[in-house]
C-alpha positions in Angstrom: 7.6 -2.1 -28.4 8.8 -3.6 -25.1 7.1 -6.7 -23.9 5.1 -6.0 -20.7 5.3 -8.6 -18.0 2.0 -8.2 -16.1 1.1 -9.0 -12.5 -2.0 -11.1 -12.2 -5.4 -9.3 -12.2 -5.9 -10.3 -8.5 -2.5 -8.9 -7.6 -3.3 -5.6 -9.4 -6.7 -5.4 -7.6 -5.1 -6.0 -4.2 -2.4 -3.5 -4.9 -4.6 -0.6 -5.9 -7.4 -1.4 -3.4 -4.9 -1.5 -0.6 -3.2 1.7 -1.8 -6.5 3.6 -1.8 -7.5 2.2 1.7 -4.0 2.9 3.1 -3.9 6.4 1.8 -7.4 7.3 3.1 -6.6 5.8 6.5 -3.3 7.7 6.6 -4.9 11.0 5.8 -7.7 10.4 8.3 -5.2 9.5 11.0 -3.2 12.7 10.2 -6.3 14.7 10.5 -7.4 13.1 13.7 -4.1 13.7 15.4 -3.2 17.2 14.2 -6.6 18.9 13.7 -8.5 18.3 17.0 -11.2 20.8 16.2 -12.6 18.6 13.3 -12.3 15.4 15.4 -14.0 16.6 18.6 -16.5 13.7 18.4 -13.8 11.2 17.4 -15.7 10.2 14.2 -12.6 10.7 12.1 -10.6 8.4 14.5 -13.3 5.8 14.3 -13.3 5.9 10.5 -9.5 5.8 10.5 -9.5 2.6 12.6 -12.3 1.1 10.6 -10.3 1.4 7.4 -6.8 0.8 8.7 -7.8 -2.5 10.4 -8.8 -3.9 7.0 -5.2 -3.6 5.9 -4.2 -6.4 8.3 -6.6 -8.8 6.6 -5.8 -7.8 3.1 -2.0 -8.0 3.6 -2.4 -11.7 4.6 -4.3 -12.3 1.4 -1.8 -10.3 -0.6 1.2 -12.1 0.8 -0.4 -15.5 0.3 -1.3 -14.6 -3.3 2.3 -13.3 -3.9 3.8 -16.5 -2.7 1.6 -18.5 -5.0 2.0 -16.1 -7.9 5.6 -14.7 -8.1 6.0 -11.1 -9.3 7.2 -10.5 -12.9 10.9 -10.3 -13.4 12.4 -6.8 -13.2 13.8 -5.3 -16.4 17.1 -6.7 -17.5 18.3 -3.1 -17.8 18.2 -2.7 -14.0 21.6 -2.9 -12.3 22.0 -5.7 -9.6 22.2 -3.0 -6.9 19.0 -1.5 -8.0 17.3 -4.9 -8.0 18.4 -5.4 -4.4 17.2 -1.9 -3.5 13.8 -2.7 -5.0 13.5 -5.9 -3.1 14.5 -4.2 0.2 12.1 -1.4 -0.4 9.2 -3.7 -1.0 10.0 -5.7 2.2 10.0 -2.4 4.1 6.6 -1.4 2.6 5.1 -4.8 3.6 6.7 -4.9 7.0 6.4 -1.3 8.1 3.5 0.3 6.2 1.2 -2.7 5.9 2.0 -4.5 9.1 3.8 -2.5 11.8 1.7 0.6 11.4 -1.8 -1.0 11.6 -0.7 -3.4 14.4 0.8 -0.6 16.5 -2.5 1.4 16.0 -4.5 -1.7 17.2 -2.2 -2.0 20.2 -2.5 1.7 20.9 -6.3 1.4 21.0 -6.2 -1.7 23.2 -3.8 -0.3 25.7 -6.0 2.8 26.0 -9.2 0.6 26.4 -10.6 1.8 23.0 -12.4 -0.6 20.7 -11.5 -1.2 17.1 -14.3 -2.1 14.7 -13.1 -3.3 11.2 -15.3 -1.5 8.7 -17.7 -0.8 11.6 -18.8 -4.5 11.4 -16.4 -6.7 13.2 -15.0 -5.9 16.6 -11.3 -6.8 16.9 -10.2 -8.4 20.3 -8.1 -6.3 22.5 -4.4 -7.1 22.3 -3.7 -6.3 25.9 -5.3 -5.0 29.1 -5.5 -1.2 29.4 -2.1 0.2 30.4 -1.4 4.0 30.4 2.4 3.7 30.1 2.1 1.3 27.1 -0.5 3.5 25.6 1.7 6.6 25.7 4.8 4.7 24.3 2.9 3.0 21.5 1.1 6.3 20.6 4.5 7.9 20.0 5.7 4.9 18.1 2.6 4.8 15.9 2.8 8.5 15.1 6.5 8.4 14.1 6.1 5.2 12.1 3.1 6.9 10.3 5.4 9.7 9.2 8.1 7.2 8.1 5.5 5.3 6.1 4.4 8.5 4.4 8.0 8.9 3.2 8.2 5.2 2.2 5.0 5.4 0.2 6.0 8.7 -1.4 9.3 7.3 -2.4 7.6 4.2 -3.9 5.4 6.5 -6.0 8.3 8.6 -7.2 10.4 5.5 -8.1 7.5 4.1 -10.1 7.2 7.4 -12.0 11.0 7.4 -12.6 10.7 3.9 -14.1 8.0 5.1 -16.4 9.1 8.6 -17.5 12.9 8.5 -17.2 14.0 4.8 -17.5 11.1 4.2 -19.9 10.8 0.5 -18.8 7.7 -1.6 -18.1 7.8 -1.7 -14.3 4.8 0.6 -13.8 2.9 -0.7 -16.8 3.0 -4.2 -15.4 0.8 -3.1 -12.4 -1.6 -1.0 -14.5 -4.9 -2.5 -15.9 -4.4 -3.6 -19.5 -7.2 -1.3 -20.7 -5.2 1.8 -19.6 -2.3 0.9 -21.9 -2.0 1.8 -25.5 -2.1 -1.2 -27.8 0.3 -1.5 -30.7 -0.9 -0.5 -34.1 -2.6 -3.3 -36.0 -2.2 -1.6 -39.4 -0.3 -3.7 -42.0 3.3 -2.6 -42.5 2.7 -2.4 -46.3 -0.3 -1.1 -48.1 -2.5 -3.7 -49.8 -2.0 -4.2 -53.5 -4.6 -2.9 -55.9 -6.8 -5.7 -57.5 
C-alpha cells in the first residue's frame, strides 16, 4: 500500500470549507445574473456577496498557513512537466478564483454604490467612489472571470479524479479526511499456531 502524505488537518478544513463557500457563491452569482425573475428583490445577489466576500479573508488565512506548513511532496511518478503544470494551476486558482474574482466583485459593488456585507455582519468599506463607467467595465470583467474560474475549478476537480482513478496515486487521498480512507488490514500474515 502506498504511503499517503497528508496535508495538515487545518489545511484540509480550509480547502473543503472554501471549496463549499466558493461553489455556493459561484452558483448564486450565476443565478443572480442570468435568472432575473428569481432575483427581483436582489436577495440572491446579497447572499452571493455575503458568501463571496468571506473568501477574501479565508484566502489570507490559507496562504499564511500554507507558507508555514508546506504542501506534501507530489508523487515521484509525476513527470517534471506535470509538476510544473500542477504548481502553475494552483497559482491560477489562488490568484484568479480566490482573489481576482471576489476583489472584482467588491469593486463592482463599490463603483455602483452598492454595499457589501460579509456574512451579513460586517460592512466592507467601498473601494472607490461611484463611477458608472468603471461599474460597467468591472461588471463585464467579473462576469467573464467567473466563467474562467468555473473552467479552472472544473479542471481542478477532473485532474484530482484522474490522479485517483487513472494514475492511482495518493494526491487526492492526501487532502481527504483520514476517516474516509480504508485502513490496511491488521490481520496477521500467518495463522496462529495451535496450542
